[in-house]
N, C-alpha and C positions, 0 to 999 in steps of 0.2 A: 592226281595222276597226270603226268606229263603226256601231252598228245603230240604225235609226229607233226612236223611243220606242214607236211603235205595235206593234212586235214583242214588247215585253215583256208577259208574262202580267199580266192584271189582278190587282192586289193580291197579288203573289207571296209576300208575307210572311204573308198571311192563310191559313195552311195548316190550315184546318178540314177535317174529314172530308168526303169526297165520296160521296154515295149517290144515283145517278141511274138512271132507267129510261127508255129511248128506243127508237125504232124502229131506229136505227142507232148503234152505238158505233164510233168510229174511234180507233185507237191510232196516234199520230203527228200532226204538224201541218205537214208539208212540202207541197210542191206537189201530190203525188198525193193526200195526205189531204184537203187543202182542195178540190181539184177534185171528189173524191168527196162531200165534205160539202155543197158548194154544189149539186151535181147532185141529191143525195138530198133536200135541203131544198126545192129548187124543185119536186120531184115530190110534195111534201107530207109528207115524213117528218120526224119529230123526230130531232135529231142531237146527240150529245155527243162531243167530242173530248178526248183525254187526251195529254199530253206529259210526259216525265220532266224536261225542262229548264224553267227559268223564262223562257226566251226562246222565243217561238213561231216556227216556220218551219223548223226542222231544217236539213238540209244545203242546202235550196233557198236559204237566206240567203247561202251561199257562192258560188252560181253567178253567171255573168255575165248570164244571162237570155236568151241567144239561142235562138230557136226556128226550126228549118229546116222549110220547107214550100213547095211550088210555089204561086205566088200570081200569077195572070195580071194582076190589076189593077196590081200593083207591077212585075212583071218585064217586061211588055209595054212599059211606059213607058221601061224601061231598054234595050230591045232584046234581052232575054234570053229565049231559048226554053227551056221546061222542061215537065215533065209528071209526073204521079203515077208512071207507069211508069219514068221516068228516075230519079226519087228512089228508087224501090224498088231499081232496079239498082245505083245508087251505094251504097245502104245495105247491100244483100246482099253485093256484092263487097267493100265496105269492111270487112266482118266476115269476110273470107276464106271466104265462102260457107258458114259454119258456123251461121248463124241459121236459125231455123224460118221458112220462106217465108211461111206463113200469118200469123205474127205480124208479120213485116216488112211484109207487105201491110196489116195493120191500122194499123201506124204511118204508112205512106205515104198510105193512102187517107183517113185522118182528120186528117192534119197541118194542112190549111188550116182545118178545123173547129176545131182547137185554137187557132189564131191568132184566129179569130173569137170563140171562147169567151172568151178573155182580153180581147179588145177590148170585148166586150159586158159585161164586168165591170170596166171602168174603166181597163184598162192601155192605154198608148199606145206604138206602135212607130214607128220612123223610117219616113219615106215610101218609102225605097229599100231594096232588099235588098242583101246583101253576102255574100262568101264567108267563112264563119266559120272560125275556127282548127280545123284538122282536117277541114274540109268539102271537098267536091269540086266544088261548083257555087255559083253566086250565087243562093242561096235562103234565106240567113240573115236572120231578122227581129230587129233589134237594138232593145232597149228604149230609148225616148226618155227617158233619165234626167234630162235637163235640165228637163223639164217637171215632174218630180216631186222631183228632188234626192235620189234614193236610188240605192244600188247595185242592179244589175239584178235579181238573184235575190230580194232582199228586197222589191222593188217588186211581184213576183208575189204574195208572201205578204201584204203589206199590202192589196192590192186584193181578193184572194180572202177574206181575213179580214173585211174590211169588208162584203163581200157576204154572207158566211156569217152574221155576227152580225145583220145587218139581217133575215135570214130566221129568226132565233131560235136559231141553232146556239150551243150552250154550249161554250166553249173553256177548258180547264183546263191550266195549266202546273204544274210541280212535282208531277206525279202519275205516278209510275213504276208501270207495269203489270208485275206479276211472275208472274202465272198466269192461265190461262183457266178459265172455268167451263164445264164440259161436262156435258150431260144427254142421255141416250139417243143418244150419238154426235154431238150437235150443240153447237157453241159458242154459248152464250147470254149470255156476259158475261165481264168481266175483274175481277181483284182486284189490289191493290197497296198501296203506301204513299206518303206524302208525307215531306218531309225531317224533320219532327218526329215521325214515326211515326203520324200520323193515317191512318186507313184510306181506301182508294180502292175503291169498288165501283160498277160500271156494268153494267147488264144491258140486253139489247135483242133484237129479232128477228133482227138481223144484226150481225156484228162484222167490221170491216175492219182488217186489219193493214197499215199504211202506215208502217212503222218504218225504212225505208231500208236502207242497206248497212252494211258492216263494215270500212271502210277505216281506222278508228281502233282496231281490235281486232286487233293483230298475231297473237295466238295463234290467233284464228279464221281470219284470212286465211292463215296458214301451213298450215292444213288443206287449202286449195284451190289454193295456189300455193307451190311449194317455193322460189321465189326470194325470198320475203318473209322479212325478218329482224325481230327484236324492236325494232331501233333504226331501222327504215325510216321516214322522215318521211311525213306525209300532209297534203294540202291540205284534207281534209274537216274539218268541224266536230267538236268533241269528242264529240258525241252519237252519231256514226256507229259504233256498237259491235255492231250486228247482233242486238240483243236479240230482235227479232221472229222471227228464224230459229229459235232454240231453242223459242220459244213455239209456233210453227207445228208444229214436229216433235212437240211434246208432244201435239198434237191429231191426230197421224197424217199431217201434210202431207208430201208428197214434195218434193224439191229438184231444180232443174234449172238448168243453165248457171251453176254456181257458180264 
């Protein structure tokens, strides 16, 4: 699948050493990472983002871009009745009632704000909602890709990246984070290397791990699901190897819902 040129890291072959100090250091450049970066930068923080790939956007690039949310403005025009509580119930029951109710409420309660956040940062959705694949109600917001000419997920990335860089966020590709810098029990930075061995060093007041999942790491997946085999295919992008999980554990992080 062709990726928009805007997703390429700036000068990916210019693999000079990275030495940055910022308020916030973010590992990863997918949707979660860019949402954090834009939010932090809008609050006045300096932000540096690091990604091991030379294509920015992580697994978000592979997504279709649908976002589920109760949306009276769109749904009422379609004769669709919905509510935050209905969305919560669908989501909780759809997860066999195994989800943490508090977290499911956070998802449902903030879902329309997420739609508006993306619209406020340049992304356009279709005027009408639809029932997304795997969904239980007509509340899916489809990306209006015809207006942009991009695949859905990468449209999120390009809009958020443009917003981030306008706010002064520095985005580096080909910057693999391999260890955390810990002082007095607090993570204050990260270290790693680039493809030619150039050093990666970034320190900050806060470090956000937004490195995604592990669907392209069969050995790791097999630890959590005995049905997985080494030859099981995955639709995730090749960067989805769960690097951040081990890094988090090295700093004493607990794991949940693996």
